[in-house]
C-alpha positions as a Python dict, from the first residue, in 0.01 Angstrom:
ca = {
    (1, 'M'): (0, 0, 0),
    (2, 'S'): (263, 49, 270),
    (3, 'L'): (187, 190, 613),
    (4, 'P'): (142, 570, 634),
    (5, 'M'): (375, 793, 828),
    (6, 'I'): (195, 883, 1150),
    (7, 'Q'): (208, 1235, 1284),
    (8, 'P'): (219, 1292, 1661),
    (9, 'Y'): (-111, 1325, 1842),
    (10, 'S'): (-232, 1325, 2201),
    (11, 'L'): (-397, 1029, 2369),
    (12, 'P'): (-752, 1059, 2499),
    (13, 'T'): (-774, 1143, 2867),
    (14, 'A'): (-1003, 970, 3114),
    (15, 'E'): (-1251, 1254, 3069),
    (16, 'E'): (-1250, 1197, 2691),
    (17, 'V'): (-1318, 825, 2700),
    (18, 'P'): (-1659, 774, 2537),
    (19, 'A'): (-1948, 668, 2753),
    (20, 'G'): (-2065, 319, 2668),
    (21, 'R'): (-2374, 104, 2681),
    (22, 'V'): (-2248, -132, 2953),
    (23, 'E'): (-2090, -86, 3295),
    (24, 'W'): (-1840, -369, 3287),
    (25, 'R'): (-1537, -377, 3511),
    (26, 'P'): (-1224, -588, 3456),
    (27, 'D'): (-1201, -878, 3699),
    (28, 'P'): (-858, -1039, 3758),
    (29, 'D'): (-1024, -1380, 3790),
    (30, 'R'): (-1198, -1346, 3452),
    (31, 'A'): (-971, -1125, 3242),
    (32, 'A'): (-685, -1184, 3001),
    (33, 'L'): (-458, -916, 2857),
    (34, 'L'): (-376, -890, 2487),
    (35, 'V'): (-71, -700, 2357),
    (36, 'H'): (-161, -664, 1991),
    (37, 'D'): (103, -638, 1716),
    (38, 'M'): (357, -428, 1909),
    (39, 'Q'): (627, -523, 1658),
    (40, 'R'): (904, -298, 1530),
    (41, 'Y'): (757, -294, 1179),
    (42, 'F'): (418, -163, 1290),
    (43, 'L'): (566, 97, 1524),
    (44, 'A'): (822, 236, 1276),
    (45, 'P'): (575, 485, 1119),
    (46, 'Y'): (534, 679, 1446),
    (47, 'A'): (721, 1009, 1463),
    (48, 'G'): (677, 1034, 1840),
    (49, 'A'): (362, 1074, 2048),
    (50, 'P'): (160, 882, 2140),
    (51, 'L'): (390, 581, 2111),
    (52, 'P'): (608, 636, 2423),
    (53, 'D'): (304, 681, 2648),
    (54, 'V'): (119, 390, 2490),
    (55, 'T'): (419, 163, 2540),
    (56, 'A'): (454, 274, 2903),
    (57, 'N'): (83, 216, 2970),
    (58, 'I'): (95, -130, 2816),
    (59, 'A'): (401, -213, 3028),
    (60, 'L'): (208, -102, 3337),
    (61, 'L'): (-77, -336, 3251),
    (62, 'V'): (155, -625, 3167),
    (63, 'A'): (331, -593, 3502),
    (64, 'A'): (0, -585, 3688),
    (65, 'A'): (-135, -882, 3492),
    (66, 'R'): (171, -1094, 3564),
    (67, 'A'): (164, -1003, 3934),
    (68, 'Y'): (-205, -1079, 3974),
    (69, 'G'): (-232, -1400, 3775),
    (70, 'V'): (-395, -1253, 3465),
    (71, 'P'): (-284, -1441, 3149),
    (72, 'V'): (-87, -1224, 2904),
    (73, 'F'): (-118, -1291, 2533),
    (74, 'Y'): (70, -1135, 2243),
    (75, 'T'): (5, -1132, 1871),
    (76, 'A'): (289, -1114, 1621),
    (77, 'Q'): (286, -1147, 1244),
    (78, 'P'): (558, -1369, 1095),
    (79, 'G'): (845, -1193, 926),
    (80, 'R'): (804, -1403, 614),
    (81, 'Q'): (465, -1521, 491),
    (82, 'E'): (368, -1740, 200),
    (83, 'P'): (128, -1567, -40),
    (84, 'T'): (-141, -1821, 45),
    (85, 'D'): (-102, -1743, 416),
    (86, 'R'): (-106, -1367, 365),
    (87, 'G'): (-407, -1382, 136),
    (88, 'L'): (-599, -1059, 75),
    (89, 'L'): (-378, -862, 315),
    (90, 'T'): (-131, -827, 28),
    (91, 'E'): (-388, -641, -183),
    (92, 'F'): (-443, -387, 94),
    (93, 'W'): (-98, -362, 258),
    (94, 'G'): (157, -519, 25),
    (95, 'E'): (409, -768, 158),
    (96, 'G'): (405, -623, 508),
    (97, 'I'): (698, -722, 725),
    (98, 'G'): (830, -940, 445),
    (99, 'A'): (909, -628, 242),
    (100, 'V'): (1168, -508, 494),
    (101, 'I'): (1285, -821, 674),
    (102, 'D'): (1602, -857, 464),
    (103, 'D'): (1714, -504, 556),
    (104, 'D'): (1587, -524, 914),
    (105, 'P'): (1597, -883, 1046),
    (106, 'A'): (1443, -763, 1374),
    (107, 'A'): (1141, -600, 1207),
    (108, 'A'): (907, -875, 1331),
    (109, 'D'): (1031, -852, 1692),
    (110, 'I'): (804, -729, 1968),
    (111, 'V'): (965, -413, 2104),
    (112, 'S'): (1198, -481, 2395),
    (113, 'P'): (1009, -287, 2669),
    (114, 'L'): (718, -525, 2610),
    (115, 'A'): (907, -846, 2538),
    (116, 'P'): (714, -1160, 2634),
    (117, 'A'): (824, -1331, 2953),
    (118, 'P'): (822, -1703, 3034),
    (119, 'G'): (461, -1802, 3085),
    (120, 'D'): (323, -1545, 2842),
    (121, 'R'): (164, -1675, 2522),
    (122, 'V'): (248, -1553, 2172),
    (123, 'L'): (-13, -1607, 1900),
    (124, 'T'): (88, -1611, 1535),
    (125, 'K'): (-113, -1334, 1370),
    (126, 'W'): (-261, -1400, 1025),
    (127, 'R'): (-557, -1163, 996),
    (128, 'Y'): (-692, -849, 1161),
    (129, 'S'): (-860, -1041, 1443),
    (130, 'A'): (-638, -1227, 1688),
    (131, 'F'): (-896, -1506, 1691),
    (132, 'Q'): (-856, -1593, 1323),
    (133, 'R'): (-650, -1904, 1245),
    (134, 'S'): (-532, -1928, 1606),
    (135, 'T'): (-615, -2115, 1925),
    (136, 'F'): (-686, -1792, 2111),
    (137, 'A'): (-1049, -1872, 2196),
    (138, 'E'): (-958, -2220, 2312),
    (139, 'Q'): (-675, -2091, 2532),
    (140, 'L'): (-904, -1834, 2691),
    (141, 'A'): (-1157, -2108, 2762),
    (142, 'V'): (-894, -2333, 2921),
    (143, 'H'): (-812, -2051, 3161),
    (144, 'D'): (-1182, -1971, 3225),
    (145, 'R'): (-1139, -1619, 3085),
    (146, 'D'): (-1440, -1436, 2946),
    (147, 'Q'): (-1296, -1083, 2954),
    (148, 'L'): (-1025, -944, 2727),
    (149, 'L'): (-824, -625, 2778),
    (150, 'I'): (-701, -509, 2438),
    (151, 'T'): (-389, -297, 2392),
    (152, 'G'): (-151, -226, 2101),
    (153, 'V'): (-182, -119, 1737),
    (154, 'Y'): (-372, -29, 1532),
    (155, 'A'): (-685, 68, 1720),
    (156, 'H'): (-926, 90, 1425),
    (157, 'I'): (-793, -219, 1247),
    (158, 'G'): (-677, -525, 1440),
    (159, 'C'): (-771, -404, 1788),
    (160, 'Q'): (-1126, -320, 1683),
    (161, 'A'): (-1164, -639, 1480),
    (162, 'T'): (-1048, -845, 1777),
    (163, 'A'): (-1294, -663, 2005),
    (164, 'V'): (-1581, -734, 1766),
    (165, 'E'): (-1496, -1102, 1740),
    (166, 'A'): (-1454, -1133, 2117),
    (167, 'F'): (-1804, -989, 2157),
    (168, 'M'): (-1944, -1238, 1905),
    (169, 'R'): (-1783, -1518, 2108),
    (170, 'D'): (-1939, -1387, 2434),
    (171, 'I'): (-1603, -1265, 2561),
    (172, 'R'): (-1630, -914, 2705),
    (173, 'P'): (-1377, -687, 2533),
    (174, 'F'): (-1222, -382, 2699),
    (175, 'L'): (-1038, -143, 2467),
    (176, 'V'): (-778, 44, 2674),
    (177, 'A'): (-798, 391, 2520),
    (178, 'D'): (-455, 515, 2627),
    (179, 'A'): (-282, 181, 2564),
    (180, 'V'): (-368, 162, 2195),
    (181, 'A'): (-241, 376, 1908),
    (182, 'D'): (-363, 445, 1556),
    (183, 'F'): (-295, 632, 1232),
    (184, 'S'): (-439, 954, 1379),
    (185, 'R'): (-638, 1086, 1672),
    (186, 'E'): (-947, 1079, 1450),
    (187, 'R'): (-906, 709, 1377),
    (188, 'H'): (-821, 645, 1742),
    (189, 'D'): (-1141, 814, 1860),
    (190, 'Q'): (-1348, 634, 1599),
    (191, 'A'): (-1228, 298, 1728),
    (192, 'C'): (-1304, 390, 2088),
    (193, 'E'): (-1651, 514, 1997),
    (194, 'Y'): (-1731, 204, 1794),
    (195, 'V'): (-1629, -35, 2070),
    (196, 'A'): (-1813, 166, 2335),
    (197, 'Q'): (-2135, 168, 2136),
    (198, 'R'): (-2131, -167, 1958),
    (199, 'C'): (-1933, -442, 2126),
    (200, 'G'): (-1752, -363, 2449),
    (201, 'A'): (-1626, -117, 2706),
    (202, 'V'): (-1358, 148, 2681),
    (203, 'T'): (-1132, 211, 2978),
    (204, 'T'): (-792, 359, 3064),
    (205, 'A'): (-470, 193, 3174),
    (206, 'A'): (-500, 344, 3521),
    (207, 'A'): (-859, 228, 3570),
    (208, 'A'): (-784, -121, 3434),
    (209, 'T'): (-476, -154, 3655),
    (210, 'T'): (-676, -52, 3961),
    (211, 'A'): (-939, -313, 3879),
    (212, 'L'): (-686, -590, 3820),
    (213, 'T'): (-498, -520, 4143),
    (214, 'A'): (-808, -527, 4363),
    (215, 'A'): (-728, -882, 4475),
    (216, 'A'): (-422, -1025, 4644),
    (217, 'P'): (-122, -1067, 4412),
    (218, 'V'): (-19, -1414, 4307),
    (219, 'G'): (204, -1569, 4573),
    (220, 'G'): (149, -1290, 4824),
    (221, 'S'): (-100, -1093, 5030),
    (222, 'R'): (-218, -736, 5024),
}
């Protein structure tokens, strides 16, 4: 029930991003950025690629979001969870972070290159979707955000589930194809294809950054 070891694979290029059913474009006045589950525990199974590039691409988007007034949200599972809080996740994945937290007290930490900054918002993660048992939807509404850029791990599990729920809440999800990672390239591509055809748009870190930086940065001029 533990996480699988993940063999290196290449990220999809811009040319390999699946064509979708909508022609949405991220808007810095409407978008929020989600950094999903980039905790040491969830990244430990990676033997190398694509994790370094994914982390760098997320960092690029985080920097652009902060500079251009786009709210940045994080999800992070608690290191210790009561059985009633963890629920059915235990039957699929075991104790999760709780199984290693005694040996690695930092297992629940978000990796340092992506550490939240003052003003960022960290959501406690209880289920696959970031919207479940959280105030995520309410916080997006307070900030008048109806677009969500999704980055992090794992693409076909929590990232996809969050995209589906965003769609069902009339929030336009954008899965950033080269800023998410998965168990394999096959799973990665499946998640991108599903989002493109069923609930959102698929983009790249470069394209999303270009869209977010189209306006004047916060506190400055172009």
